[in-house]
Each structure stands twice: as structure tokens, then as C-alpha cells.
Backbone as a ProteinNet text record, in pm:
[ID]
protein_1_A
[PRIMARY]
MASMQLKPKQLEKYNGKRDFQTIDNWIALVDSYFALTGVEPPAIYHYLNTIFSSDTATWFRFHYRTVGASTVTWDAVKAGVLSYFVPPNHTRWLRDEWAYLRQTSIVTDYYTQLTQLAMQIGRVDETNFLDKFIRGLKSKTRIEVELHDPQSLQEAIRLTDHYNSTVC
[TERTIARY]
2449.3	2362.9	2444.5	2441.6	2517.6	2448.6	2529.2	2469.8	2440.2	2332.5	2290.3	2349.1	2404.7	2456.6	2345.4	2309.6	2208	2274	2206.8	2254	2143.9	2148.1	2043.2	2050.8	1935.2	1930.2	1999.3	2043.6	2108.5	2012.2	2060.5	1976.8	1943.9	1830	1791.8	1888.4	1912.1	1998.1	1922.8	1997.8	1940.1	1987.7	1893.4	1926.5	1930.8	1910.9	1916.8	1781.8	1674.5	1541.4	1534.4	1494	1492.7	1360.1	1329.1	1207.7	1251.1	1220.9	1273.1	1232.5	1109.2	1063.8	1140.9	1165	1244	1385.3	1447.2	1584	1590	1498.5	1497.8	1480.3	1387.9	1366.5	1488.3	1549.2	1666.4	1782.6	1801.9	1910.4	1888.2	1763.9	1734.8	1771.2	1744.7	1781.3	1932.6	2005.6	2152	2206.3	2151.6	2193.3	2181.5	2065.7	2043	2135.1	2153.4	2240.1	2381.7	2435.1	2570.7	2578.3	2472.5	2471.1	2469.6	2391.2	2381.3	2505.9	2569.8	2685	2818.3	2819.2	2943.3	3048	3003.2	3094.6	3172	3299.3	3387.9	3460.5	3521	3601.2	3714.9	3755.6	3720.1	3598.6	3546.3	3433	3310.8	3295.2	3182.4	3186.9	3303.3	3318.3	3278.7	3332.9	3308.3	3162.8	3103.4	2962.8	2873.9	2896.7	2817.1	2833.9	2952	2977.1	2891.7	2844.8	2760.7	2612	2571.7	2427.9	2383.7	2476.7	2439.5	2427.4	2325.5	2310.2	2274.2	2284.1	2242.7	2305.4	2222.8	2273.4	2353.3	2312.8	2382.8	2521.5	2531.8	2662.4	2757.8	2707.4	2789.9	2832.4	2737.4	2768.2	2874.5	2856.6	2948.9	3089.6	3099.2	3231.8	3299.3	3219.3	3276.1	3328.3	3248.9	3287.7	3396.1	3406.8	3503	3613.2	3633.6	3732.4	3876.1	3903.3	4039.9	4056.2	3952.1	3956	3986.1	4072.7	4102.9	3983.5	3957.2	3842.5	3845.4	3962.9	3972.3	3930.8	3909.4	3868	3720.5	3650.8	3509.8	3423.3	3346.4	3254.7	3111	3022.5	2882.1	2822.4	2859.3	2804	2834.6	2955.4	2992.6	2915.5	2903.7	2830.9	2683.4	2627.7	2486.6	2459.9	2544.4	2527.7	2536.1	2626.1	2638.8	2516	2463.5	2342.5	2226.6	2207.4	2098.4	2116.7	2238.5	2265.4	2243.7	2283.9	2277.6	2142	2081.1	1962.1	1828.8	1830.6	1706.5	1694.5	1582.6	1567.2	1584.4	1646.7	1673.5	1546.9	1437.9	1313.4	1221.9	1277.7	1198.9	1116	1177.6	1106.4	992.5	1013.9	909.1	793.9	827.7	725.9	642.1	706.7	632.1	537.7	585.7	500.4	383.2	405.8	296.1	194.3	242.4	151.8	68.9	133.7	65.8	-42.3	-7.1	-100.1	-223.4	-204.7	-315.2	-386.1	-338.4	-400.1	-541.5	-633.5	-774	-824.6	-924.6	-987.5	-1065	-1033.8	-1104.9	-1170.4	-1130.8	-1190.3	-1220.8	-1198.3	-1229.2	-1130.9	-1176.3	-1097.5	-967.4	-966	-842.2	-732.9	-770	-670.6	-616.7	-705.1	-664.6	-571.8	-610	-528.5	-390.8	-386.3	-259	-169.1	-224.3	-145.2	-93.1	-179	-140.6	-29.8	-43	56.8	191.1	189.9	314.9	383.7	306	364.4	420.3	345.5	391	523	534.5	658.8	775.5	751.4	858.6	895.3	795.2	822	896.9	850.9	922.8	891.7	840.9	817.4	669.7	584	441	392.7	353.5	304	157.2	103.7	-32.5	-137.1	-115.4	-211.3	-222.1	-108.5	-109.5	-163.2	-131.8	-182.8	-335.1	-386.9	-531.8	-597.9	-541.7	-596.2	-599.4	-489.4	-483.2	-580	-587.3	-677.3	-821	-864.9	-1003	-1024.7	-932.7	-947.8	-953.4	-890.4	-885.7	-999.3	-1086.8	-1199	-1298.6	-1378	-1487	-1576.4	-1637.3	-1703.8	-1810.6	-1899.6	-2004.2	-1943.7	-1844.3	-1776.8	-1704.8	-1635	-1561.2	-1654.8	-1768.9	-1864.3	-1909.5	-1944.1	-1988.7	-1879.6	-1757.9	-1646.7	-1619.7	-1621.3	-1596.8	-1702.3	-1827.6	-1934.1	-1906.1	-1833.5	-1800.3	-1669.3	-1597.4	-1473.3	-1379.7	-1330.2	-1241.3	-1112	-1064.7	-944.2	-821.2	-842.8	-729.5	-752	-645.1	-652.7	-736	-716.8	-792.8	-943.1	-979.7	-1120.2	-1174.5	-1096	-1138.1	-1155.1	-1066.3	-1076.3	-1201.2	-1224.6	-1343.7	-1471	-1477.7	-1595	-1612.4	-1502.6	-1507	-1556.5	-1501.1	-1543.4	-1690.9	-1731.8	-1873.2	-1966.1	-1931.7	-2013	-2018.1	-1902.1	-1898.4	-1970.3	-1967.5	-2034.3	-2185.8	-2231.7	-2376.6	-2444.7	-2373.4	-2435	-2393.8	-2267.2	-2214.6	-2237.4
-632.6	-530.5	-444.7	-316.2	-223.9	-206.4	-198.4	-176.7	-28.5	-1.7	135.5	184.4	303.2	363.7	442.8	404.2	477.1	588.8	700.7	812.5	845.7	779.8	806.6	950.3	999.6	1137.7	1148.5	1267.3	1295.3	1260.6	1194.2	1153.3	1270.5	1257.5	1354.6	1340.1	1448.2	1444.4	1380.8	1313.4	1257	1341.6	1392.3	1487.8	1428.2	1297.3	1235	1215.5	1232	1208.8	1065.4	1049.9	918.6	847.2	824.9	754.5	635.9	514.7	396	389.8	419.3	409.7	507.1	627.8	725.6	673.6	622	570.7	450.9	357.4	236	268.9	358.2	397.5	469.8	557.2	630.2	534.6	439.4	340.9	258.1	219.7	143.8	225.4	355.7	442.9	447.9	460.3	465.6	332.1	220.9	88.3	81.7	123.1	118.8	215.6	333.4	432.5	377.4	321.1	266.9	145.5	63.9	-50.8	-3.5	98.9	149.8	224.4	293	374.6	301.9	192.6	118.7	196.8	287	370.3	283.9	311.2	240.7	343.1	296.5	389.2	445.3	566.1	666.4	751.7	729.1	810.6	793.4	676.3	653.3	754.7	771.3	867.1	1007.1	1049.2	1185.6	1206	1104.7	1118.1	1127.7	1039.4	1043.8	1178.1	1232.5	1362.1	1472.2	1451.8	1552.6	1529.1	1407.1	1380.1	1365.3	1380.3	1387.6	1534.9	1566.9	1704.9	1704.3	1818.5	1838.9	1735.3	1664.9	1568.8	1455.3	1413.4	1302.8	1346.3	1467.1	1518.2	1524.9	1572	1578.9	1439.1	1346.4	1207.8	1149.7	1166.6	1110.1	1167.1	1297.1	1359.1	1320.9	1305.7	1264.7	1121.5	1028.8	888.3	855.2	934.4	903.4	1009	1085.8	1194.4	1143	1025.4	972.6	854.1	824.9	710.5	761.8	694.3	733.3	708.5	801.6	792.2	663.1	611.5	491.1	364.1	372.8	253.8	256	364	376.7	299.6	204.8	127.2	165.7	150	180.5	86.7	-41.2	-136.1	-93.6	-45.8	-2.6	123.4	217.9	341.4	311.2	226.1	188.8	127.3	35.2	-27	78.6	174.1	280.5	370.5	405.5	489	417.8	291	215	206	180.9	166.2	296.7	407.2	535.2	605.3	600.9	682.1	609.1	476.8	403.1	389.5	434.4	426.7	283	265.1	129.9	49.4	116.7	46.2	37	53.9	57.8	-69.3	-185.3	-311.6	-327.1	-292.5	-299.8	-205.9	-85.6	12.5	-41.4	-102.3	-158.9	-269.4	-355.7	-464.8	-411.7	-306.8	-244.4	-183.8	-112.9	-54.3	-163.5	-273.5	-386.5	-441.4	-460.7	-521.4	-434.9	-303.8	-215.6	-148.7	-169.4	-103.6	-156.1	-64.4	-96.4	-5	-51.5	30.9	142.5	266.1	380.3	465.1	443.2	517.8	418.7	457	366.4	249.8	138.9	15.9	27.9	106.2	119.6	187.8	283.4	346.3	245.1	166.8	62.9	-38.3	-84.6	-181.3	-122.6	2.8	67.5	75	115.3	122.1	-15.1	-114.5	-251.6	-301.9	-273.4	-315.7	-249.3	-120	-50.1	-108.2	-139.5	-202.3	-340.6	-419.1	-553.8	-547.7	-452.3	-439.3	-402.7	-319.1	-279.8	-391.6	-465.5	-578.1	-686.7	-712.9	-802.5	-950	-994.8	-1138.6	-1167.3	-1113.8	-1134.7	-1214.8	-1339.9	-1421.4	-1389	-1441.8	-1406	-1451.7	-1565.1	-1614.5	-1517.4	-1472.4	-1376.5	-1240.9	-1201.7	-1075	-1081.3	-1190.5	-1208.9	-1204.6	-1276.1	-1278.1	-1137.7	-1065.2	-929.4	-836.5	-848.8	-764	-779.8	-903.3	-928.9	-882.9	-916.2	-879.2	-727.8	-652.2	-507.8	-431.8	-501.6	-434.3	-382.3	-284	-236.7	-356.2	-358.6	-479.6	-535.8	-454.8	-506.6	-561.9	-492.6	-539.5	-670.2	-675.8	-796.5	-917.2	-900	-1011.4	-1059.2	-968.5	-1004.9	-1080.8	-1031.8	-1097.3	-1234.6	-1244.7	-1373.5	-1476.8	-1433.7	-1526.9	-1592.8	-1523.5	-1578	-1657.2	-1654	-1729.8	-1721.3	-1600.9	-1587.7	-1665.9	-1725.7	-1807.2	-1733.9	-1614.6	-1536.3	-1389.8	-1316.7	-1173.8	-1103.8	-1143.2	-1080.6	-1102.1	-1220.7	-1249.7	-1166.5	-1152.1	-1072	-925.3	-874.5	-735.8	-719	-813.9	-807.5	-808.1	-896.4	-902.7	-773.5	-720.3	-595.6	-481	-470.3	-364.6	-378.8	-501.2	-525.6	-487.6	-530.6	-499	-347.9	-284.5	-139.4	-58.6	-103.4	-27	-48.6	-161.1	-186.3	-149.6	-157.3	-136.5	-4.6	26.9	144.7	274.6
-4395	-4338.7	-4241.8	-4259.2	-4174.7	-4039.9	-3933.5	-3801.9	-3783	-3713.1	-3690.4	-3558.6	-3558.6	-3437.2	-3370.7	-3250.1	-3174.7	-3095.7	-3090.5	-3008.9	-2909.6	-2792.1	-2693.5	-2644.1	-2605.2	-2556	-2420.8	-2391.3	-2263.1	-2149.8	-2048.3	-1935.7	-1844	-1778.3	-1675.4	-1558.7	-1490	-1372.6	-1256.2	-1171.3	-1049.4	-932.2	-852.7	-746.8	-606.2	-594.7	-462.4	-397	-473.6	-417.1	-365.8	-241.6	-176.7	-197.2	-321.3	-359.5	-444.7	-398.7	-465.8	-612.7	-642.6	-781.8	-871.1	-822.1	-897.2	-919.6	-814.1	-823.1	-917	-900.6	-981.9	-1130	-1161	-1300.6	-1357	-1277.7	-1323.6	-1348	-1259.2	-1276	-1402	-1429.1	-1551.2	-1675.7	-1670.9	-1783.6	-1802.3	-1691.8	-1700.5	-1749.8	-1699.8	-1748.5	-1900.9	-1951.8	-2096.8	-2170.5	-2114.5	-2178.1	-2193.5	-2086.4	-2093.3	-2186.3	-2189.8	-2281.1	-2427.3	-2455.8	-2592.9	-2638.6	-2546.2	-2584.1	-2567.2	-2491	-2469.2	-2390.2	-2305.8	-2227.7	-2128.5	-2116.7	-2023.7	-1936.8	-1824.4	-1744.4	-1831.3	-1813.5	-1714.1	-1754	-1874.8	-1921	-1830.7	-1769	-1677.8	-1564	-1503	-1393.4	-1439.7	-1551.9	-1598.9	-1641.3	-1701.5	-1739.8	-1616	-1519	-1395.8	-1325.4	-1331.7	-1269	-1332	-1455.1	-1520.9	-1499.3	-1460.5	-1444.9	-1300	-1207	-1067	-1030.3	-951.6	-905.6	-757.6	-697.2	-559.3	-465.9	-387.4	-288.1	-352.3	-469	-534.4	-580	-630.2	-672.6	-553.4	-440.1	-319	-275.8	-274.7	-236.3	-328.8	-459.3	-558.6	-541.2	-531.4	-518.9	-386.8	-281.9	-152.8	-159.8	-212.4	-214	-316.1	-419.1	-524.5	-535.6	-430	-433.8	-442.5	-388.5	-390.1	-484.5	-559.5	-650.6	-791.1	-858.4	-995.7	-1086.8	-1176.5	-1267.4	-1348.8	-1376.9	-1460.9	-1386.9	-1254.1	-1178.2	-1140.1	-1172	-1134	-1232.6	-1178.6	-1262.9	-1229.7	-1327.6	-1305.7	-1202.1	-1203.2	-1106.4	-963	-938.7	-802.9	-763.3	-855.2	-824.8	-803.9	-889	-876.7	-739.3	-695.9	-563.5	-454.1	-468	-369.4	-364.9	-481.1	-486.9	-418.1	-451.1	-388.8	-237.7	-195.1	-52.4	23.6	-35.1	35.9	22.9	-95.3	-118.7	-99.6	-99.5	-71.6	79.5	135	281	331	446.6	496.9	525.8	552	582.3	460.4	343.4	220.1	199.7	217.5	196.6	296.2	420.7	522.8	487.1	443	403.5	287.5	188.6	75.4	121.1	208.1	257.6	338.2	416.5	490.7	394.9	294.8	194.7	127.6	91.5	27.2	120.2	245.9	341.5	366.2	369.9	407.7	290.4	168.3	53.6	29.7	13.3	-14.1	-124.7	-194.8	-297.1	-228.1	-263.6	-206.7	-314.3	-439.2	-549.8	-662	-784.8	-895.2	-896.9	-950.8	-946.2	-1025.4	-1131.7	-1208.3	-1125.9	-1041.6	-953.3	-852.6	-796.4	-700.5	-767.8	-885.8	-959.8	-992.4	-1032.5	-1064.9	-942.2	-827.8	-704.5	-665.8	-677.2	-643.3	-735.9	-863.6	-961.2	-933.8	-904.5	-874.5	-751.6	-650.1	-531.4	-563.9	-640	-676.1	-753.4	-844.2	-921.1	-830.3	-731.8	-641.6	-544.1	-498.4	-408.6	-485.1	-607.2	-696.9	-685.3	-575.3	-558.6	-533.1	-616.9	-601.6	-722.1	-697.5	-808.1	-834.9	-944.4	-985	-883.4	-819.5	-720.5	-602.6	-551.9	-440.5	-484	-606.5	-657.5	-667.9	-721.4	-734.5	-597	-501.6	-366	-305.9	-316.9	-261.5	-333.6	-464.8	-543	-493.2	-478.6	-435.7	-292	-202.2	-60.4	-38.9	-127.9	-110.1	-175.5	-247.4	-313.6	-210.7	-251.3	-164.9	-134	-17	32.4	-62.4	-114.8	-204.4	-333	-384.9	-506.2	-476.6	-363.9	-326.6	-318.2	-252.5	-238	-375	-462.5	-597.1	-673.5	-665.4	-735.8	-674.6	-542.2	-476	-512.6	-530.6	-570	-704.8	-790.5	-923	-922.5	-810.4	-792.8	-913.7	-944.3	-1061.3	-1041	-1147.7	-1141.9	-1194.8	-1248.7	-1297.7	-1264	-1265.3	-1237.9	-1345	-1470.1	-1579	-1559.9	-1517.5	-1493.1	-1376.6	-1271.6	-1156.2	-1195.4	-1275.8	-1321.7	-1408.4	-1497.6	-1583.7	-1499.9	-1401.7	-1313.7	-1234.3	-1184.6	-1108	-1195.2	-1314.8	-1407.3	-1441.1	-1468.7	-1504.4	-1388.9	-1269	-1151	-1128.5	-1132.2	-1107.7	-1214	-1338.2	-1444	-1443.3	-1390.8	-1389.7	-1258.6	-1148	-1017.4	-952.8	-959.2	-886	-959.5
[MASK]
++++++++++++++++++++++++++++++++++++++++++++++++++++++++++++++++++++++++++++++++++++++++++++++++++++++++++++++++++++++++++++++++++++++++++++++++++++++++++++++++++++++++

């Protein structure tokens, strides 16, 4: 069986936006791109030089101005991007958002926000997620869900949806 050569599309440029989710998603794309294409130094340096723009391009050229292109690795650049462009208080900010997040509109919006935070925090097990989900519901919904004592997140979501569609 012949192997298929994949030609991934050109990546979007990264401009230095200091938003962890943007950076994390962009890095995942670059990881996959390099895995699919098998790019090695010095091509890594030259490729990155074409997909960095604005603040990131300045940062890259400044940090790698005296380094030979053949020694630049994606792992080193990735660590540098994370170190420089992710705000130093990012983890604290995520934990604060998690602690204070409450349902203010429809439950699917609340669940989506909670899920995005959990993915960024990275160490949230299902028990803690279930607890936070229930605690953050609007008070009448929370009481109704707590009365049924759901044992899984899926069950809590089902109960919440059922309550909101019949009562709210």
C-alpha cells in the first residue's frame, strides 16, 4: 500500500496576541504542521520567519538574530513564545475566572465557558467539574438539580436542560 503525502495548508500568521487560547491553538497547529511535513532545521527557522507577524516577528528576529538558522528548533521557539507572550498571571486569572463563573444566560453558554476554562486549566477532573457546574447554576435551577443528586456531568446537564425547558 502506497503512503499518501499530505500537503497541509499554509498556517495563519501569529501576531503576538497575548491570549492563551489563541496561542495554545496556534501552537497545536504548528506542531501538527511540522509533524506532517517533517520539516527540520534550518527550514524551521525560515518557515517561522514567514508565519510570524507584527510583535511576534520582532520578538523572533530579536531573539534569533545571532543564532544560526540550522540550530533553531521548534521546541525552543515554542517555549520562548509561551514564556514571552502568555501573561505571567495567566494561571491565576484562569483560577479566578473558574471560581467566580456563574450562569447568567442559557445553560449551554455557561457550560461552554466552563468547559473552555477547564481545558485551559488542564487539571479539572469530572467530579470537580460536576461540582462547579452545579454550584454555578442559577439558584432555582441549582436547587432542582441538587434535589436529584446527579452522579455524572451528563446527568446534571440533562436535568438542567429538562428543568429549564419545562419551568424557565
